[in-house]
N, C-alpha and C positions, 0 to 999 in steps of 0.2 A: 467771699467778696468779691473773689478772681474771675468767678466763672459770669459774677453778674459784671462786673466792669467788662469784661471780653463780650457778653451780649450786648449788653449797651452800645459798645463800640463796632458792633458789629451791625447794628440796625441804625445809626446815627453818626456813622463813624464819618459817609462821604457827605453831609449836609455841615456838621459841623467843622469840615478843613473847608469847605465853601466861603462858611460865614466866617472864618478864621482868614483866610485867602485873602477875604472881600475888606475884610477889619484891617487888615495887614498892609497893603495895595492903598486904601484908602486917607489911612494917616502918613502915609510916608509920598504920595502922588497926589498932587492938588486937584489935577483933573480927571481923577480917575473915577469918583463917585458923581460923573455928573448923566445928564440923563440920555445925550449924545451917544455918549462913553460907553453906558450900557447896552445900547441901541447896536451901535459898532459891534459890542461881543456875541450878543446873539444874533446880529446878522453874518456874523462870520462863519458862526457853527451851524447859521441852518444846512449849508451842502452837506457838509459831513455827518450833520444827524439823521439829516434821509437816508441816505449809504448806510449808519450804524443799524437804524431802523430795518433796511434789509437785511444785514447781518445777525440782528436780534431774531429775525423771524427763522432763519435755515438754522439757529442755535437751539431755538425751542423745539424744533423735532428732532434733535440728535442731528445737525447737519453744521456744516463749515462751507458760507461760500465765498471763497476767495475769486472771483470774480467781479467784485461787485465795483472797485475802481476801473478794471479795463472797460466795462459796462457806461461807467461815467464819460470817461474818455470819448467811449463810439458813439453812445446821442449826445455829446458837444460839440463832436464835430458837425454830424448827421443833421442837428437842429441850425446850425447855424449854415451848412450846403443849401440846407433846402432854401431859405433865405437867399443867400447870397448868389449861388449857382442858379438855382430856378424858380426865385421868385415866388417861393410858395404862401399863402396867408398861414398868419400864426395860429389859426386854429388845425391847417393840416400837419403845420410845423412838432404841435404838441403831439396830436395825434401818433402821427408816424414814430416820434418819438418814446411813446410811451410803449408801443409797440415792439419799436428794435428791442427792448430792455426787457418786455413777456418774451419776448423768443430767445432771449439768451436764457431768460428762466427754464423756459421748456428744456432749453438744450443741455441744460445742468441735470433736470429731474430725467430725462432720459438715456442719460449716460449713469446716474446714481441708481434709477430705480429700476428702468428695462435691464440695463447691460451690468448693472450690482457693481459699476466701480466704487471706488470708496470717496465719499464726499470732497474730501481734500483733493485726494487726485486728480479726481474729475473735475473740480471748478479751476484748481490750479493750470490743467492742458487749455480748457476754456479760456481764460483768463490770457494763456499766450496768444488763443487762436483770434479773439477780440483784437486781443490790444495789435497784434500783427493785422487784422482787416478794418482798423479805424486809420493808421498812421497809412497803409497802403490807400485808402478812399482817398484820404485827403492828401496824399502825394508827399506826405513829412513836411506840409506846408501848415502854417497855422491859418485860420480859413476869414479874412477881415471884407471888412465893407470893398466893392469894387477892386478887391486882389488882381492882382496881373500875374497871366498864366504862362508856364514856360516856353509860349511861341508867342509873347509879345502881347495878346490878347487879352481886354479884361472883363472880369465878372460883372453881369447886369444889373443885381442887386444890392441888398445890402439887409444889417440886422432890424430889424421893423421896428420901430418906438414903446408900441403896444407890447410888444417880446420885451425888451429893455426895462420893460416897468416891474415885472416881474422880482428882475432881481436888485434892479436898483431903486423902483417907485417907494411912495412912501403912503401908507393911507391913516389919515387924522396921525401922522410925527410918526406912526410906528411901519416898518417895513417890512412890503408888501412878502417876502422871501419868510419873514418870522412869524408873521398871518398863518401862512400855510403850514409851519410847522407847528406852532401850536394846536391848529386842527388838527393833522394828520396825527401828532404823538397822543391828542386826546381821543381821535377815532378809533387807533389802531387799541388804545389801552382799553378804552369799552370793549370791543371784540374781543379781545384775549379774555378780559375776564367777565365777561358779563353774556358770553352768548357760549352755545351749544359747539360751536366748532373753533372758537377760539381756546374752550379749553379742548377741544378733542386734541387740539396740535401740542398743549403740554404733556395729555395722555400719553401721546405716540413718542414724543420726544422721549419723557420717562422710562416706558417699555413699551414697544413696540411690538410685539409677540402676545401681550396679556391685550394689547387695546385692540389687535385683528380679531383676538379669539370674545372681545366684547362687542362684537360690530362696528369698529371704527371702518371707515376705507382709509386703513393707513397710506395706498399707496397716490391716491388722488389728495389727502392730507399731505401730503409730501411735496407732491409737482406744487399742488397753490401753493406752499411754504415760501420754495424757487421761485414759481413766478413773478410772485409778489417780492420776492427781495430783489428778483430783474427791475420791476417796474418801478421800486422805490432808488433803485441807483438812477434809473432815466430819469426820474423826478430831479435828481442831483446836479447830471447833465444837464438839465433843463436850465435850470438857475443857474448855473456855475455860467454856462454861455449867456444868461442874462446878461449876470453880473459884470463878467468882462467884457463884451460886446465884443468877441471871437468865437472862435472854437478852436482851441490849442490843441496838439498833439499830447498826450500821455496828461491831460490834466488830471484826472482821474488815480493815476498811481502814486501821489502821497497818502491819500485820502482813506487806503485801504487799512492802513494802521492804526492811524487818526480813531478811525470808528470802531474798530476790533478792540484799543484801549478803552473809550469810552463805554464800550459795551460788557466788557470784564469790569471795568468800575462799578459799571450800575450794578454787577450781582449783588456788592455790599450795601446798595442802598435799602433803607429799612427794612433788612433784614432777611431782603428776598431769597438772595442763596441759588437763583436762578436766573435766566435772561429774561428780563421785562423790559420794557418800552420807558416807562417812567425813571428807571432808572439808567437806562442808556441816556437818556434824556440830561438827567443829572452829573453825568459821568462827562457828559459834552460842554455842559456848563462849564464843570470845574475845570477841564482841559483848556476850554477856550478863555475863562477869566485868566488861570499861568500866565497862557500864552500873552497874551491883551498886558498884563501887568510886568512882565520881564520886558516885555517889545517898549514896554514905556518907561523904563528902568534901563533903556539901554544895554541889555545885556545882549550878547551876539546870540544869532537865532541860531547858530550851529549846538548851542548848549541847552538849547530849548528840551530837545530829544529826551537829554538827561533826566531834566525836572520829570519829562512825561514818563519814562520809567520809572524812577524813584515815586510815584505816587500810583502808580498801576503795581509793582512790586507791595508797595504798603496795603493796596485794597486787598489783593488776590491772599495776601499771608492774611491777612485777617479773617476775608471770607471764609476760606479750606481750612484753614488752622480751625476757625467755630463750629465749621458743617463735620472736618471729621470726631474732632470733641463730640458732638451728639450723637454719632454714628455709633461709637464705642461705647 
C-alpha cells in the first residue's frame, strides 16, 4: 500500500498540488478564479517558461545551461537598441535577436564539446561573459524610446507598436505571448516524443557512449541542444522587451532560478522522472499560480522564494525517493 501511494504521488502529485492551490486561492480570494487573472498568470509565466524549455533541452542531453538568463538580458537590450538606436524593422530585430541567442548556444557547445570543459563551468563562464557584454553594449543604461545619451543627444527611434503586440497584445482575448508559449510547448513535446532526433537526445543524455556506438552523432545532438537553448532564451528576451516596452539590463538574471525550479518540479509530473517539456510547463504554472495567489494575499515578495523552495524540495524529494526505490 505504501509503495502504491508513493507511485501515485510520484505520477500525479504536481497536478494534485496545482488543483489544491487553485482551490485554496479560489475560495479565499474572490477575484482569483477569473478569466482575466488566469490569463495574467499564463502571461506572467510565458517568458520564464521559454527559458525553462531551453534548460530542459540542455538537461535532456545530460548538460546544464546556466547562461540562459544572461542570454535573455543580452537579447532584450539588443532587440530594444535595434529599434531605438538604429530604427530597424521588427523582422530584422527578431531575426538578429534569434541569431544572437543561437551564437551564444554555439559558443557554449564549442567549449563543452570541443574543449571538453564541464557543462556547468563552461556555461557559467559564458554567463559572466554575456552578462558583461550586454552591460557594456548598453553602457549600463536601460534602453527606452528617444532615450538621452551622455553627450546630450537623443536616440532617433522608439519601440515599434507591432513589436509591443508580442508581449502586450491579445488575440480573441488570449495574450499573444500565451499563444506562442502553447505552440512552442506542443511543438517541442511532439519533437521530443515522436521524432527520431528527439529520441536521440534522450538516448544521448542517458548514455553518451552507448549512443555513439549505436551510430548517433552525439556531438551534433549536443550542439543542437545548446543552440536550441540559446534560441529559446532569445525568444524570452524578445518577449521581455516587448512586455515592458524597453531594454532593461540584467532583465534575465532572476529568470534562471525560476526556470530551473520549473524544470525540476516537472521531473515528477506524470511520473516522468526525467526532463520533459510538459512537466516543465506544469511546473511553471504551479510556480506562477503560487506567486500570483501570494501577491493577491499581500504576502511580501521576499517571502515568495521560501514557498518556491519548499515546493521544489517536496517535488524533488518524492521524485528521487521513488526513482531510488525503483533502482534498488
